[in-house]
N, C-alpha and C positions, 0 to 999 in steps of 0.2 A: 274302150274303157280300160282294158288290161294294160294299156300303154301309159295311162295317166300316173299310176303310182310310181313306177320306176323313173319316169321323167321328172316327177315332183321330187323324188328322193335325190336324183342326180343334181337337180337345180339347187336344192337346199344344201347339199354337201358342197357343191361348187361355190355357192354364196358364202358359206362359212369359211371355206378355204381362202377365198379372196379377202374376206374380212380379216382373217388372221394375217395374211400376207401384207396387207397395207398397214398393219399395226394397231388395229382397233378391236382385235378379238383375243387378247391375251387371257381373258377370263374364260374362253372356250377351250383352252388347252388343259386337258385333264391332268391332274397332279400338280401342274404349275400354279393353277389358281387357288389351290388349297394350301400351298406351301408357305412356310414362314418367310420373313424377309431374309433370313440367313440362307435358307434353302434356295430362294429365288436368286440370290446374289451369286450362287455357284454356277448358274447357267448363263450362257450368252444368248440373250433373248432374240437377237436378230437371226442367229443361226437356227434357233428353235422355231421361230416363226416360219422360216424358209422350209425347214424339214416338214413340219406339220402341215403348213399351207399347201406345199407342192404335193405332199402325200394325199391330202384330201382332194385336190384337183385330179390326181391320178385315179383315185377311187371313183370320183364322179364320172370321169371319162370312161372307165371300164363299165360302170353301171349304164351309162348312156349307150355304149356299143351293144351291150346285152339287150337293152330295151328296144333299140332300133331293129335288131335282128329278131326280136320277139322270141327269144329262147330257142330259135332255130338257126344256130350258128353253122357256118360252113365247116366241113371236117378239118380244115387247116386251122380254124380258130377255136374249135370245140374244146381242146385241151388247154389252150393258151389263156382263156379268160379266167377259169377258176384258179389256176396257178399264179397268174399275174396278180389277181386280187389278193390271194393269200400272201404272196411275197411282199406286196405293197403294205398290207396291214401289219405283217410281222416286222418289216424293216423300219417302220416309222418309230416305234418306241426304242428299238435298238440304236438307231441313228441319233435319236433325241438324247439317249443316255450317254452315248460315247462321244460323238463329235460336237455336241452342243454344250458340254461342260467346259467351264473356264479352266485354263491351266493353273495349277497351284504354284 
């Protein structure tokens, strides 16, 4: 039973990531969906979809790894998972703000 919640979460995040990657989930991108037309025009939506979609797939994969090991990670992976998740979550907005803006 304790495996169901992380598996469900990983599946849900991966599904949203795939939805964004194929171009049908622009309304799921926080900040972009509430922006005005002028603000949306400043971003390259294809790059933004790639950054956010791949980031969400990475978060889903990290959650899946953690759920499969059931929080009993081998010593070689015990430090890698939290730092990997933190770096992934921190890099997504940074990449979205820097490399996804159109050149003026």
